[in-house]
C-alpha positions in Angstrom: 4.7 -5.8 15.2 5.5 -4.5 11.8 7.4 -1.3 11.2 5.4 1.6 9.8 7.3 3.0 6.8 6.9 6.2 4.9 5.5 4.4 1.9 2.9 2.6 4.0 1.8 5.9 5.5 1.5 7.4 2.0 -0.5 4.5 0.7 -2.7 4.7 3.8 -3.2 8.4 3.4 -4.1 8.0 -0.3 -6.6 5.3 0.5 -8.2 7.4 3.3 -8.5 10.4 0.9 -9.9 8.2 -1.9 -12.5 6.7 0.4 -13.6 10.2 1.5 -13.7 11.5 -2.0 -15.8 8.5 -3.2 -18.0 8.4 -0.1 -17.2 4.8 0.5 -16.6 2.8 3.7 -13.7 0.5 4.4 -16.1 -2.3 4.4 -17.4 -1.5 0.9 -13.9 -1.2 -0.5 -12.9 -4.5 1.2 -15.9 -6.2 -0.5 -14.9 -4.8 -3.9 -11.3 -6.0 -3.7 -12.0 -9.3 -2.0 -10.4 -8.4 1.3 -11.5 -7.6 4.8 -12.3 -4.4 6.5 -9.6 -5.2 9.0 -7.0 -5.4 6.2 -8.1 -2.1 4.7 -7.9 -0.5 8.1 -4.3 -1.8 8.5 -3.4 -0.4 5.1 -4.9 3.0 6.1 -3.1 3.1 9.4 0.2 2.2 7.8 0.5 -1.0 9.7 0.6 -3.1 6.6 1.3 -2.7 2.9 -1.3 -4.3 0.5 -0.1 -6.9 -2.0 0.5 -5.3 -5.4 -2.6 -6.9 -6.9 -4.8 -5.6 -4.1 -3.2 -2.1 -4.2 -3.7 -2.0 -8.0 -7.4 -2.8 -7.6 -7.8 -0.2 -4.8 -6.1 2.4 -7.0 -8.5 1.7 -9.9 -11.6 1.8 -7.7 -10.5 5.0 -5.8 -8.9 6.6 -8.9 -5.5 6.9 -7.3 -2.2 7.1 -9.2 0.3 4.7 -7.7 3.2 6.7 -9.0 2.0 9.8 -7.2 1.9 7.8 -4.0 5.5 6.8 -4.4 6.8 10.3 -5.5 9.6 11.6 -3.5 10.1 8.5 -1.4 12.6 6.7 -3.6 10.2 3.7 -3.7 8.9 2.3 -7.0 6.2 -0.3 -7.3 7.2 -3.2 -9.4 5.8 -6.6 -10.2 7.7 -9.8 -9.5 7.0 -12.7 -11.7 7.8 -16.3 -10.9 9.5 -18.3 -13.6 
């Protein structure tokens, strides 16, 4: 079982609020980002952190600012590129 972290909870809360604001379901969001409803549910519940590419898509669709999610946590989103 994966550890629930503060950033996972913040991401999940932001996704939950974004879905409510947009009137979307987890299933609809999953279809738009090429994921599953189960994965979206895991992100919302803080049990998993979405990969950066999926999180970026979710933020664009739900109009969420990733920097606001990470504010006051000491966490910064970054991309890692393979050489």
